[in-house]
C-alpha positions in Angstrom: 0.0 0.0 0.0 2.8 2.4 0.9 4.4 1.7 -2.5 1.3 2.7 -4.4 1.1 5.9 -2.4 4.7 6.7 -3.2 4.1 6.0 -6.9 1.1 8.3 -6.9 3.0 11.1 -5.1 5.9 10.8 -7.7 3.4 11.0 -10.5 1.8 14.1 -9.1 5.1 15.8 -8.6 6.3 14.8 -12.1 3.2 16.2 -13.7 3.9 19.6 -12.2 7.4 19.8 -13.7 7.6 22.0 -16.8 10.1 21.2 -19.5 11.0 23.6 -22.2 9.6 22.6 -25.5 11.9 22.4 -28.5 11.4 25.0 -31.3 8.8 23.9 -33.8 9.9 22.1 -36.9 8.6 24.1 -39.8 7.9 23.1 -43.4 9.8 25.1 -46.1 6.6 27.1 -46.7 6.1 27.7 -42.9 9.7 28.8 -42.5 9.4 31.2 -45.5 6.1 32.7 -44.1 7.7 33.1 -40.6 10.8 34.8 -42.1 8.6 37.1 -44.3 6.4 38.2 -41.4 9.2 38.8 -38.9 11.6 40.4 -41.4 13.0 43.7 -40.2 11.5 43.2 -36.7 13.1 42.3 -33.4 11.7 39.7 -31.0 10.7 41.0 -27.6 10.1 38.9 -24.4 7.0 36.7 -24.6 3.8 37.9 -23.0 0.8 36.0 -21.7 -1.9 37.9 -23.6 -2.5 39.9 -26.7 -3.6 43.4 -25.7 -6.0 43.7 -28.7 -6.3 41.7 -31.9 -8.4 41.5 -35.0 -9.0 38.1 -36.5 -8.9 39.6 -40.0 -5.2 40.3 -39.3 -4.5 36.6 -38.5 -2.0 34.6 -40.5 -1.6 30.8 -40.1 2.1 30.0 -40.4 1.8 26.3 -39.5 -0.1 24.0 -37.1 2.0 25.3 -34.2 2.3 29.0 -35.0 -0.2 31.8 -35.7 0.7 35.5 -36.4 -1.5 38.4 -35.4 -0.7 41.9 -36.9 -1.7 44.5 -34.3 -0.4 47.5 -36.2 2.1 48.5 -38.8 5.0 48.1 -36.4 4.0 45.1 -34.3 3.2 41.5 -34.9 2.6 38.9 -32.2 3.5 35.3 -32.9 1.3 32.8 -31.0 3.0 29.5 -30.1 0.4 26.7 -29.6 1.0 24.2 -26.8 1.2 20.4 -26.9 1.6 19.7 -30.6 -0.3 22.6 -32.0 -3.5 22.5 -33.9 -3.5 19.5 -36.2 -5.1 20.3 -39.6 -4.9 24.1 -39.2 -4.1 25.8 -42.4 -5.9 23.3 -44.6 -8.5 24.6 -47.1 -11.9 25.1 -45.5 -10.6 24.8 -42.0 -10.6 27.7 -39.6 -9.7 28.6 -36.1 -12.5 29.4 -33.7 -11.6 31.2 -30.5 -13.6 32.3 -27.5 -12.3 34.8 -25.1 -13.6 35.3 -21.5 -13.6 38.4 -19.5 -12.4 40.9 -22.1 -8.6 40.7 -21.5 -8.1 39.5 -25.0 -6.6 36.3 -26.3 -4.4 34.7 -23.6 -2.1 31.8 -22.9 -4.3 28.8 -21.9 -7.3 29.9 -24.0 -8.7 27.1 -26.1 -9.3 27.2 -29.8 -11.2 24.8 -31.9 -10.5 23.7 -35.5 -13.7 23.9 -37.5 -14.5 22.4 -41.0 -16.6 25.2 -42.4 -18.5 23.4 -45.2 -19.4 20.4 -43.1 -20.2 22.4 -39.9 -18.2 20.2 -37.6 -15.3 20.7 -35.2 -12.3 18.6 -35.7 -10.4 19.1 -32.4 -9.0 21.8 -30.2 -5.7 23.3 -29.2 -4.3 25.6 -26.5 -2.6 28.9 -26.9 0.9 29.3 -25.4 2.9 32.5 -25.1 2.7 35.4 -27.6 6.0 36.8 -28.8 5.9 40.4 -30.0 8.1 41.3 -33.0 8.5 45.1 -33.4 10.2 47.3 -35.9 13.2 49.0 -34.2 
């Protein structure tokens, strides 16, 4: 009985540990899109929330990375958690987000992948940090 308790305690402690995730592996197209969007901009420290955003200024880079253009000088790159959003970027698929409270889109918010013509959701994913890229 004591052995089971120790195993459960170790599992709980291990689940709290955070490991840094490796940088996303991008396709050639995703790498080109990322380079084009961040060209002549400098990365700033990541933030937990977008101050404001417009979904019309959203660019899907790949299944793990989404860009939000806030103004002419600033772009936020959203890094999705835990494997990203499988299928995001395919034709007729879109990202559906819901924000709560009015603080904007934040780390931990859940998005769904929706198939527009068939009116079904295909899964969900979680936003990670947002890295601002600004023109110097």
